[in-house]
N, C-alpha and C positions, 0 to 999 in steps of 0.2 A: 551588776550582773550583765553578761553578754551572751547571747545565743546567736549562733550563725549556722544557717543551713548551707551545706556544701553539696549542691545538686549536680549530678552527672547525667546529662540528657540521654546519652547513648544507652545507659542501663536503666534510665528512669529511676535513679536511686538517690536517696537523701542521706548523707552522713551529717553529724552534728558536732559542733564545737561549742562547748559551754564553759564560761570562765567566770570566776568570782574570787576577788581578793587574791589574785595571783595563782589560783588553783584551777586546773582545767580537767574536764571530762570530755572524752570523745565517745560518741555513740555510733555504732555500725560503720567503722572506717573502711575505706576502700583499700585495695591491696598495696598501692604505693603510699607510704606513710610520711614521706618527707614533708609534704605541705602542712600536715598537722604539727609536726615537730617545729618547723620553721615559724609557723604562726605563733606558737607558744613562746618560742625564743624571742621573737620580735616584740612580744608583749611582756617580756621578762616574767613569764609564768611557767609553772611546772605542771606537766600532765600527771594527774593523780589517779584517775580511773579510766578504764576502757570498758564501756558497757556494750554488751551484745544482746539484742532483743530476742534472738533465736539463732539456730543454725541455718544460715541463709542457704537457699537452693540455687538462686539465680546469679550469684556472684561469690567470689572468694573474698572474705573480709580480711582487713589488714591487722586484725587483733593480735595475732601471734608475733608478727614482726614489730609492731608498735610496742608491745610489752617488752620484747627483747631489747629494743633500742632505748627505752625510757625507764624500765623497771616498774612501770605502772601495772597493777594487777588487772586481770581480765575478770569481768563480772558477768555471770550468766544467772538466769532465773532457776527456780526449782526444776528438778528432773533432768537437768543437763548433766552429762557425764563425759566431758571432753578428755582426750588423752594427754593433756598438758595441765599444768597448775592453773587453777582459777578459783575465784570466790564463787561458790554456789549460793546465791542469796536465798533467804527464806522470804515467804510472802509477807510484805509489809516492812522488810528490813530497810533501814535508813542509812544513807551515805552522805556525810557532810562534805560540802565543797565550798570553801570560803564561808560566807554567811548564808548560803542557801542549802537546801536539803533535797536529795534525790531519793525517792521511795520506790522500791521494786514492788510492782503489782503483778502477781502471777495471773496471766490471762491465757490459759491453754485453749487450744482449738485449732489454730493454724498448725501449730506443732505443740507437743506436750510441754516443752520448756519455754514457750513464748511468754515474754514478760514485757509489760508496759512500764515505762519509767515516768513517774510523776514528779515534777519539779515544784517545790515549794519555795517561794521567795523569802527574802530576809525577815519578813513579818510572819512567816508561817502560812501564808495564803497560797492555795493551789493556783499555780500560774500556767503550767503547760504539761502535756503528756507527749512522750516520744513512744509512739504506738507500734513501731515495727510493722509487722504484717498482720497485726490483730485488727486494726481499724485503719482503713484508707479514707480518703475523701471521695465519697460516692460509693464506696464498696467496703467489703471486709475480706480478709485473707481466705484463700481457697483452702478447704479442709481435707483435700485429697493427697497432698504431697507427703504427709508424714504417716499415712495409715499403715504402711508396712512396718516402719520402725516402731510405731506405737502398738502394733498388733490390734488395731481397731479399724472399723469401717469408716468411710468418709462421713456417713450419717452420724455415727457416734461422736466423731470429732466436731462435726457441725453443732451437735447438741452442747458440747463443752464450750464452743465458741459463743453460742447464744447466752449461756450462763455467765461467761466472762464479761461479755459486753454489758449485760444488764445488772450485774452485781458490782463490777469494778469501774466501768467507764461511764455508763449513762447516768449514774447518780451524781457525777461531778457537775459543777456549776456550768451554765451555758457559756460563760466567757472564758473558760479554760481553753487555751490554744492547743490545737492538734498538729503535731509534727509527725507525719507518717514516714515509713521507709521507702515508699514508692509512689509514683504518679502514673499518669496515662502512658501506656506503652509497655508496662511490666506484665509478664505472664503470671504474676502472683495473684492477680484478681481479674474480674471480668469487666468491670464498669468503672475503672478508676478515672478520677477527674484530672484535667490538665492543671488544675491548681495544686500547689504543693504545701500550702499552709491554710488551715481553717480553724474553726472553733467547734466545741461540743454542741453548742446551740444550733449552728448551721447544719451539722450532721444529723441531729435529731429531726430537723425540719426537712432535709433533702435526701438523706441516705436511706434507701429502701430497707436495709437490714436493721435499721434502728427505729422502725415504726413503733409507736407507743403501744398499739393494740395488737401487735404481732404475736402469734402463738409460736411455741417452739417448733411445732410441726410445720407451720408455714415457713419459718426461718430455714429449717433444714431443707425443705423442698426447693426454696428459691435460691439458696446459697449453693446447692449441689447441682442445680439445673444448668445444663449447657456447658459443663466443664469439658474443655478439650484436653486431650492427653498432654501432660507436661513435657517439655523438651527433654531429650534423653540425657543431657549433661547435668540436669538438676541433682540427681542423687550423688553424682561424682563430686559436685561442689559441696554438698552437705558433708560428704566424707572428708574432704580437705579441711573444711571449717572445723570439723570435730577432731580430726587426728593431727592437723598441722600440715605444713607445706614448706617448700624451699623458699629461702630468702629471695626477695625480688631482685637484689643485686646479683645473686648467682644466676637467676633466670636471664637477666639482661646481659651478663657476661657471655653466657652460652649463645644467646640469640643474635647478638650484634657482631657476629663474625662475617666480614665481607668475603664473598666467594666469587672468584673469576668464573665466567660461564662454563668452562670445561670442568672445574671442580664442582660447581653447582650441579651440573648434569650427572657427574659421577656419584655424588652423595645421594641425589634423588633416586638413581638406579639401585644403589647399594642398600638404602634404608627403607625404601618404599614410602618416603615422605610425600605428603601432599604438597604440591606447589600452590601456595595461596597468593593470588595477585590482588593487591588492595588498591590499585590505581582506579581512577574514575572509570565508570563503565564504558564511556565513549572511547577511551584509550584502549580498553581491553577488546572492544569490538574490532578495532582497526588492526590489532595484532597482539598475540599472546603466545606463551609457551604451550605446545600441545598438551592437552589433558589437565592444564592448570585450572583452578577454581577461582572465579571472580567473586570477591566480597569487598566492595569499596569501603575504604576507611572513613569516608565522609557520609556514610549512611548509618543504618542501625547495625553497626559492624559487629560488636561483641555478641549480642544475642543471636544474630544469624550464624556466626561461627559456631556458637554452642549448639544451636538447633540442627545445623546441617552437617557439621563434622562430628559432633556428639562425643567422641572418645577423647578425653582430655590428655591422654597419653600419646595420641597420634603425633608422630614426628611431622614438623612443618618446615618448609623452606619458603622464604618470603621474596616476592617481587613487589617493591614498594616505591612510591615517589621519593626522589632523593631528599634526604634529610628527615624523613618521617619513619625510619626504621625503628628507632627506639620507642617512639610513640606507639607504633603498631604492636611491638612486643609487650609493652605495658598493658595495652588494651586487651590483648589476648590473655594475659595473666589474670586480668580481673575476673575472667570466667573460667580460670583454671588451666588454660592451655599454656603450659610451661615448657613444652618440648620443641621450641624453635631452634633449629640447627644452624641458622645463618641466613644471610640475604644475598641476593644477586647484586654484586658490585657493578655499579653503572646502570642498574635497572634493565628494563626490557631493551632499551636502545643498544646496550652493550651486547646482549644476546643476539640481536638482529645484525649488528655491525660485524660480529665475529662469524657470521655465516651459518648460524644454527637454524634448524627448521623452526618455522612458526606457523600459527593458524590464525584464522579470522572468523568472524561471525557475520553471516548474511543479515543485512539490516535495511529496512525500507522506511520511508516516511509514512505518516498516517494518510497523506493524500495519495501516495502510490498504493497503499493498502486499499483505500476506497475504490480506486480504479479497478483493482483485481476483483473485489467483491461485487462490483457492478456487472462484471462479466461472467462470473462463475461462483459457485459455492465451494469454499475451501475450508479445511479444518482450522479452527481457531481455538487456542488454549489460553485461558485466563489464569494467571498464577497468583492473583491477589488472594487475600484472606476471605473466609467464608462470608462474613458480613458485608464486605465490599461487593462481592459478586452478587449476593442476594439483593442488595440495594439497587443495583443496575449493572447491566452487562451487554456486550455485543450480542445481537440476536443469533441464536443457535451456537453460541460459544460453549466449549467444554470448560469445566472448572477443575483445575489441578493445582491447588494451593501449594505454594513453594514449601511451606512447612512439611508437607507430606508428599513431595514430588516423587520420591522413590517408590511410593505405593502406586503410582500411576504410570510407570514406565511402559507397561504393556499396552497402554491406550494410545501411544503415539504411533502414527502410521510410519511404515518402513519404506513404502514404495512411492511416496509423493511428498512434495513440500507441505509443511504446516507452519502456522504463524502463531507466535506467542507474544503476550504483552502483560504488563502489570499496570500500576497506576501512573508511574512517571518514567520508567526505564531502568531503575536500579535493580529491582527483583527479577525482571525478565532476563537480564544479562546473567545474573547468578544462575537462574534456571537453565539458560542456554549453555553455560559453562559446565554445569553438572550433566546435562544431557549429552554434550559432546564428549565428556570424559567417559561416558558409558557407551560410546560408539554410535550415538544418534546424531547425525550431522545434517539431516535434511530439514533443518528448521530455519525460519526467518524471523528475526526480531522486529517488532514494530516500535520504532524509536519514538520516545515521548509518551508511550503508554496510553492509558485510557483517557487522560486529559487531552492528548492530541487527537485521539480517535473521535471524541465528542466534538471537538472543534472542527474536524474534517467533515462532519455531518454523516457519519456512518450510522446506520440504524441500530438503536439500542432499546432495551426494555424500558418500561416506565419506571421512574424513580420511586423507591420506597424508602422512607426514613429509617435509617439503621436502628434507631431507638425503639421502633415498633416490631423489630424482628426478634424471633426466638431461635 
């Protein structure tokens, strides 16, 4: 028996490759499926099943394409009603894979079809669970994402999740391994661990939601407390996972069209496409196409695209580092953004070399920023997340989290310079690009973000441990 976790840091997502005696099961595959197929071929094995723990909201699964390319059936748990052929497992249904067995345990609560897959080894001993978004390490799945589809309140779904955990998962032995769908950084939970593999025993000892003496009422209160609105692209990804989507090869063929600057400009004007610049933020600051949006490929790229662009059908034109165009299109497709129309041939340098207009962002060092603050009080806008800001921030700074920047546009002054920063520089340049695309140009980015600000000795509030914040 072989179990391999294939973890994608940008999405904080774990897919799983399970093999026994030449038969393979894939659990929650990513959109690009060739790595799974190649792995099986290299091992002279055959993909027999594709298991989906639920209709994912934060990424587009590769189940449809993988099934098409291998002939392996897709397996969902009870209550799933996809628009394509699939096995809808009953609670407790067993699936043989070589000399091991995978059992579908229906664990509704995160969604109504949420299912945990229990793996029994060749001796019939419970070995591991693949818990999807039902149980994370340090947390459980948020119960608010499926309430509209289930025609239930988040409190009702949380009650179902409480029952699922206590009747299906907590009775398992402490040494049973837990393989969740996500780790820290995912928006599918509040308090996810950076660890990506654990055990039932560890979770009983450390996970607040699995306290032995916890009442259902306490569970519902704690699980629903402090939930932020989900990103707008989540329901669109659910729709794609349920109804199907274009083959990744077709998406790549459309998106990898090299466009000369003149053609690039013409298509942008004709289609209303967003120009998405995925170069490093420092390069974007020095020069970029006017009104383009910066979301660097080497940061939390796909989730930020989903949160800030939101509409998966939005046409996109790419400005990318040379040789990384295909990678960018694949990573966009992971969160459902399939409508890439092409990329700027020769990149930004070609645009500039051909004499097209370009823009820059005013940027200063933290030391220069300190000199300004020493002389006068100026507007400062912190675009980090709520917990980061509450933990510590520049004295008198305004908080305008990047996630909800559009809700704060009226707060930015129009008649004088203002200064923006994040933790290290990535998010503040994204924010600056959005503000400039909205016609707000009187901003100054503080390079290096809060880390540089602290090192420069700029006055900040007293540190509060994030774990103590509500």
